[in-house]
N, C-alpha and C positions, 0 to 999 in steps of 0.2 A: 309687285310689279303691275302697273296699270297702263291702259291704253286709252285712246280717245273714244273708242267704241264701248267703254265701260267693261272691257274684258280685263280681268286681272289674273295673274298667276300666283298661287300660294303653294307652299310645300305640300306635297301629297301626304296625308295623314290618315289616321284611323277613321275619321269621319267620312272619308272618301271611299272607303273599302267596298261598301255594299253596292253603290252605283257602278263602281269599276267592275265588279263581278257581273252585275246585270248586263253591262255593255259587252263584256267578253263573251257572253252567251246569247246576245241578240243576233238573229239570223243575218240582218243587213250588215251590221258592223263586222261580224265574224267573216263574212264573205270578202268585204273590202280589205280586211287585215289578213286574209288568207289563213284563218285559224282552222286547223284540221279537225278538232273535236271540241265538244263542250268542256268547260272547266268546272270541276267540282268545288264545293265550298272549302273542303280541306286543302285541295291543291292551291286554291286562291289564297287562303290564309298563310300557307307556307311561303308562297311567292311574295306576298305583300310584306311579311315580316323580313324577308331576305333583302328586299330592295332598300329598306330604310337605312341600312348600314353600309351600302356599297359606295365605293369611291369612284368607280368607272362609269357612273350614270347619275343623273339628277332628274327626279320626277317632280312634276308640278300638276296641281289640279287647275283646270280652267274654270273660273267662276265668272258669273255675269249678273248684272242687275244690282240695285241698291242692297237688297237682302241677298247675301251670297247664295247663288244657285249654282251647284256643281254641274257643268254641262259637258265636260270632257277632261282629258288628260293630255299632257304634252311632256316629252322627256328627251334629254340628251343621252344617247346610248353609245357605249364603247368609246368613252372619252379617251383620247390619245394625247397625253400632255407632251410627249416628245415631238410629235408632228403637228400638234396644236389643232386637232380636228375632232369632230364627233358627228354621229348620225342623229338626225332629229326624227322622232316618231310622234305621231299625234292621233288621237281619236276624239272626235266630237260625237259623243254618245247620244245626246238629246236630239231626236229627229227634228223637233221644231226649231232648232238653232242652226242646223246645217244649211249651207248656202246663203247665210246672212252676214258673213264676214268674221265670225268669231274665230274660225280656224286660222285665217290669214293673220289676224291680230295676235293670236296666241303664238303663231310661228315667228312673227316679227319680234314679239316680246322676248321669247326664249333665245332668239338669235342675238338680240342686243345684250342680253345677260351673258351669253356665251362669249361674245366678242369683248365686252367691256369689263366684266367681272372675272371671267375665267381666262381671258386673254387668248382665246382660240382664234385661229386664222381662217379655218375652212369648216363649213357645215354642209352636210349632204343628206339626201333622203332618197328612198326608193318608193315609187308610187306605181301601183298596178294600173295597167291600161283600162281596167274596168272601173276605175275611180277618177273620172275626169274632174269632178269637183275638188278632189284632193290635189290634183296637179294644178288647177287654177289657184287654189289657196297658197300653194308654195310659190307660184309665179307672182302672185299679187304681193307676196312678202319679200320679193326681190331675188328669188331663186331662178336660175336659168337651167334649161335642159342641157345636159352634157352628153347624154347618149341614151340609147334604147337597148336593153337586154332582151333580145328577141326570144319569145316563147320561153321565158325564164322560170315561170311559176305555174304549177298545176293548181287550178282553181275549179272546184266542182268536177266538171267532166271535160275540161279543155286546158291547154297551155295558154297563158297570156303573157304579154310583154310587161316588162318592168322598166319604168323610166328612172334615170338617175338625174337628179336635180341638185344644184349646189349654189351656195352663196359664200362669198369671201368677205372678210373684214375689210373695211375701207375707212 
């Protein structure tokens, strides 16, 4: 799946594992994703092997540039075929790419895949209030704010709000 900004989604595979682990343990990314503790190499290997065979989620690597450069991951989580909905989660791990549109392009691409290929009707996301760039990326990709879960998550030493954003198939 390609976009005009030369962002493409490819199925997450073994070649994406090491960067995914590095991002999971990056202090900035971990805070924005509200990770409670570092991930060991063995924990990561077990998790990575388990996601490849799941049917309730779809994982993609976000690649950019002419030579494929893995800059992040985006996935559909908790795919509910009865109600035709799923949660979108994303991480743009490469700091040099953040704030330049790759996230919103990846969100739009996976949204189109979810609507056109998987026939989903509703996509939603939770974005922490400490991540205004994440919220902007979802809004730029056509998501609208549906509500605020006040002081919903404990991050570091404080409770923070979580925004619920959604996009419907049209």
